[in-house]
N, C-alpha and C positions, 0 to 999 in steps of 0.2 A: 435544572443542573446538568442535565446529562448533555444537553445540548452545549452548555455552556464549556464543558469536558471535552468535548468531542471538538469544537471549533477551535480554541485553546490547543488541540492537540495539532491541529491543522493549520497551525499558525495567524489565527484571525482572535480577535478582538471579543468577539459577542456572538451568539447564535438561538436561534428561535426551534423549538424542538416540535414537530409533526407527528401525528400518530394514525392509525387507521391506513397504512399504505397510500396517503395523502399523496404521494407522489409516482403511485403505481406497485402493484405488488411485484414482488421480487421474487428470483428462480431459484431452484436448489436447497442447498443446506441451509438452518438456520443457527447460526456460529452463539449469539447470545440472547438472552433471556433474561426476564426478571432484573434488569440490571438498573442498579440503585447507586446514584454517586451523591457524595457530599459537596462537590463544588469545587474542592480544592486536589482534587487528584491533575495531575500532569497526563495520563492520557486515560480514554474510557476503558482498558482492559486492567486498571487499577482498579475502578468502581467493581462495587460486592457483584457478582451473576452468578448462574447454576455452573455454573464451568462450560467449558469450551463442547457445543455440540449438544449440551444438555438442556433439552429447551420440549414444552409442551404446546409449540406456539403455531400459528398459521399465518402465511404470507398477508392474508388480510389484516394483520395485524401490524405490517412493519412498521419502522420506525423509518421517521426521514428530519431533515435538519437545514435549516438555511445558516448559513455566518454569513456576518458583517465585519467590516473592519480589517479586512484582508490584505497584504501588498499582492501587487501585482503579479511579481514573481517569488513565488515560494518553495521553500524547502521541506519537505516532510522526512523525518527522521523515525524510526522503530525499529530496536533490537538488529544493528548493525546493517539497515539499509535504510537508502533514503531516495526519495525523489527529488530531483533538481532540476530548476528552472522552468516547472511548470506555472499557469496561471490560476490552479488552485491545488489544494493541498493532496488530492486524489490524483494529478498526474505528473509525469515531468520525468527526464533521463533517470534511470537505474543507477544508483550506485552502493558499492558494499564496502565493508568496513573490515580490512584484514590486516592483520601486522602492522596494527597503529595507524595504518593507511586508510585513504576512501578510494576509490577506482571503480573506474565502468565496467559494464555488463557488456561483451560485444553482440550483437545484434544478429550473428550468425545463428539460423534457423528458429529465428526468436517467433513465439506464436503466440495464441491466446492461453494457451493451459500453463505457459510461462509467467505470461501477465496477471493473470489469475491468483498464481501463487504469492506474486509480489503483494497483487492488491488485499488477498485476505491476509497476509501476513502486516501489512499498512493496516489492517482494519474495516477494510472494506469490502465488496462481495467481489463480483467476477471482475475481468479485467479484459482490454482489448488492446492487441500489441499496436505498438508504434516503431518502427525502425527507421535507418539511414538517417540515424541523427536528426531525430523531429523534433527532438529539444535541446539542438546545440548539440554541438562536439564535446566530449567530454576532454580532461586534461590527465596529466600524470599516470597511473599503473593501469592497465586493463586487466583486471583480476580475474575473468569466468570469459569464456568462450563455448561456443559449441553446447548451451544449456538445453539439455533435454527434460522440461517435466510433464508428468503425467496429470497433471491438476489439482492431483489431493495432497498433495506436499505441504507441511506446515510452515517450511522456509525455503525460501530459494535456493539456502545451501544445500539444504537435502535433495536437489534436483542432480542430476547428472551432468558433469562438465569435462571439461580437457584436465582441470587440476589448477590448482591457485596461481595465476602469474602464466600460464601456459595459453598462447594464443596463437592467432594466425589473421589477425585483423588488425585495422587501424582505430584512430579514437570515431575518426567521421561515421563509423559504422555502430556506433553505442544506440543501447535498446533504451 
């Protein structure tokens, strides 16, 4: 059931769960433990679990999933943040929702700590920065620029940046 919920969250039809670090052991903090889903949830964080970061687990027990029935270009959206034009739900151009409008994040200074915060907010693990419009140029508002995360923030919006709508870059530099 967890695999179905997670894959549906990523824009896919179905999924298969793997246990005991089938795809390899992760590193760093374990954010979810004892996850119990009914299968009707829209996102994995709607399933019952011990609470963020509350765990008695080891990475040798890390969960994995393979999803099927996914679109070629996927947009994954969680809490005012989305990844656009990736080939899986765990990659894409970063966009944020502010003042009822989706806009891009400029890649000035964009690094792995920033990407890790985005990935954690999306319910994934650590992140790897891609810049220079690696997932295509954004359009419309540029909401965030000169983003600087330490890597431990809970959301991208909690990182420092110039201020909403203040920027010195063009869309071709979307993170």
